[in-house]
BALOBA-1460 file (C-alpha; in Angstrom, 3 decimals):
// residues 67
<rec num="1" residu="m" x="-10.376" y="2.121" z="-6.611"/>
<rec num="2" residu="y" x="-13.413" y="3.108" z="-4.549"/>
<rec num="3" residu="n" x="-13.294" y="2.383" z="-0.924"/>
<rec num="4" residu="w" x="-16.679" y="2.927" z="0.599"/>
<rec num="5" residu="s" x="-16.166" y="2.359" z="4.255"/>
<rec num="6" residu="t" x="-13.120" y="4.932" z="4.787"/>
<rec num="7" residu="d" x="-13.527" y="8.753" z="4.647"/>
<rec num="8" residu="e" x="-10.471" y="9.507" z="2.326"/>
<rec num="9" residu="d" x="-11.284" y="13.265" z="2.896"/>
<rec num="10" residu="y" x="-10.391" y="13.304" z="6.543"/>
<rec num="11" residu="l" x="-7.578" y="10.734" z="6.093"/>
<rec num="12" residu="k" x="-5.786" y="13.149" z="3.619"/>
<rec num="13" residu="q" x="-5.517" y="15.508" z="6.514"/>
<rec num="14" residu="f" x="-2.620" y="13.276" z="7.812"/>
<rec num="15" residu="p" x="-0.332" y="12.682" z="4.582"/>
<rec num="16" residu="e" x="1.868" y="10.028" z="6.025"/>
<rec num="17" residu="e" x="-1.037" y="7.812" z="7.044"/>
<rec num="18" residu="y" x="-2.905" y="8.369" z="3.981"/>
<rec num="19" residu="e" x="0.135" y="7.302" z="2.075"/>
<rec num="20" residu="r" x="0.440" y="3.956" z="4.038"/>
<rec num="21" residu="w" x="-3.225" y="3.184" z="3.800"/>
<rec num="22" residu="r" x="-3.342" y="3.876" z="0.003"/>
<rec num="23" residu="l" x="-0.402" y="1.486" z="-0.444"/>
<rec num="24" residu="l" x="-1.858" y="-0.999" z="1.534"/>
<rec num="25" residu="q" x="-5.014" y="-0.856" z="-0.096"/>
<rec num="26" residu="l" x="-3.393" y="-1.119" z="-3.453"/>
<rec num="27" residu="i" x="-1.204" y="-4.059" z="-2.652"/>
<rec num="28" residu="n" x="-4.020" y="-5.942" z="-0.728"/>
<rec num="29" residu="y" x="-7.113" y="-5.312" z="-3.038"/>
<rec num="30" residu="g" x="-5.625" y="-4.691" z="-6.324"/>
<rec num="31" residu="l" x="-4.198" y="-1.990" z="-8.327"/>
<rec num="32" residu="d" x="-7.302" y="-1.360" z="-10.733"/>
<rec num="33" residu="g" x="-5.077" y="0.025" z="-13.474"/>
<rec num="34" residu="e" x="-2.767" y="2.109" z="-11.163"/>
<rec num="35" residu="k" x="1.029" y="1.692" z="-10.678"/>
<rec num="36" residu="l" x="2.716" y="1.553" z="-7.280"/>
<rec num="37" residu="d" x="5.157" y="4.350" z="-6.565"/>
<rec num="38" residu="l" x="8.344" y="2.428" z="-6.004"/>
<rec num="39" residu="k" x="9.915" y="5.187" z="-3.910"/>
<rec num="40" residu="k" x="7.151" y="5.275" z="-1.613"/>
<rec num="41" residu="l" x="6.729" y="1.518" z="-1.281"/>
<rec num="42" residu="r" x="10.472" y="1.255" z="-0.562"/>
<rec num="43" residu="h" x="9.951" y="4.077" z="2.306"/>
<rec num="44" residu="y" x="6.846" y="2.594" z="4.028"/>
<rec num="45" residu="w" x="7.590" y="-1.232" z="3.447"/>
<rec num="46" residu="p" x="8.994" y="-1.751" z="6.781"/>
<rec num="47" residu="k" x="5.893" y="-0.126" z="8.398"/>
<rec num="48" residu="i" x="3.266" y="-2.026" z="6.228"/>
<rec num="49" residu="k" x="4.784" y="-5.292" z="5.332"/>
<rec num="50" residu="h" x="2.949" y="-6.816" z="8.530"/>
<rec num="51" residu="q" x="-0.309" y="-5.554" z="7.384"/>
<rec num="52" residu="v" x="-0.267" y="-7.108" z="3.867"/>
<rec num="53" residu="e" x="-2.391" y="-9.950" z="3.259"/>
<rec num="54" residu="g" x="-0.608" y="-13.091" z="2.407"/>
<rec num="55" residu="n" x="2.745" y="-14.257" z="2.747"/>
<rec num="56" residu="l" x="3.318" y="-14.894" z="-0.901"/>
<rec num="57" residu="k" x="2.742" y="-11.192" z="-1.804"/>
<rec num="58" residu="v" x="5.258" y="-10.137" z="0.850"/>
<rec num="59" residu="k" x="7.792" y="-12.603" z="-0.549"/>
<rec num="60" residu="y" x="7.126" y="-11.406" z="-4.279"/>
<rec num="61" residu="i" x="7.472" y="-7.779" z="-3.276"/>
<rec num="62" residu="e" x="10.785" y="-8.540" z="-1.443"/>
<rec num="63" residu="e" x="12.158" y="-10.674" z="-3.816"/>
<rec num="64" residu="y" x="11.200" y="-9.177" z="-7.171"/>
<rec num="65" residu="i" x="9.975" y="-5.492" z="-6.674"/>
<rec num="66" residu="l" x="12.302" y="-4.270" z="-3.717"/>
<rec num="67" residu="c" x="15.508" y="-6.386" z="-4.698"/>
């Protein structure tokens, strides 16, 4: 995935913020052949679930992936 509007090198200086941002990008805009890290998803889910685009994605992740 290529994100042209975000300076990823700068964001990597803040590891926790970068991980949350990265998970949101993958969920909202597609995995592009990558896989989600389930451990990181479980850890950050309470903080990022309100930023996920689409209620169906939230329901799917909560019911089928994080069950």
